[in-house]
C-alpha positions, 0 to 999 in steps of 0.5 A: 682320847679316853671314853667317858659316860656310857661309852666308858661303861661299855668299853669296861664291859668289853662290849662294842660301843655304838657308832655314828654310823649306827645312829645314822642307820637307825635314823634313816631306817625309821624314815625308810620304814615309814614310807613302806608303812604308808605304801602298805597302808593304801591296800584296803582303800585301793582295791588290793586283793586279799593276798595283797592285803594280808602281805600289806598288813604284815608289813605295816605291823612288822615295820611299825614295831621295828620303828618303835624299837629303833626309836627306843634304841636312839632314845636309850642312847640320848640320840635324836629320834627321827620323826617319821610322822610326816605325810610327805614320805616321798622326801624321806632321806638319810640324815645329812643328805640334800633333798635330791638324794633319797635313801636306797629303794625310796620311791620318788614323789612321782612313783608314790603318786602313781601307786596312790592312783592305782586301783585293783590289780594295777595297785597289786602289780605296782605295789609288788614291783615298788616294794621289792625295790624298796626292800632291796634298798633296805638291804643296801642300807644294812650292807652299807652299815656293815661296810662302815668301819666299826659300825654294826658291832654293838650287839643290839645294833648288829642284831637289829640290822641282821634281822632287817636283812633276813626279814627283808630278804624273806619278804622279797622272795615272797613278793617275787613269787606273788609277782610271778604268779600275778604276771602269769595270771594277767590277761 
């Protein structure tokens, strides 16, 4: 079957076309990032430490910017753009999944509620534990993308996924150090 439209132009240029797995990844990662933004957005109202507030601000700013980029990537390819504006972030799933299957690293409704009810040092501890798992889930999603035949080969999709992997890995290391220091300092 011959390529037509934008795919034909990419093929003629020798560029790898994007795949359904790329679209699936971008759509899912928008939802995944939205939950991280929700969680990090609680820091100012939940008595988080100054260090935690700074970390959460970086997460909110960085992941909101990435959500804009992912929406633009989808829109530029005339693909449906995931809506992540729902306040019910606990049920954000990969497109096509049933309601019992959350994306890797996503918090359940009960876990979100527990974090939302935590205050002060308890919020800091739970946030770090939960966000480390959440970021590990994002890395799993990147690995799944790169493990899919032909996926992640289009230059912008590859670059974005590789950056997510690098950024999330760096933030996990930072949060693990913060958590270790927190646990040592805990009474």
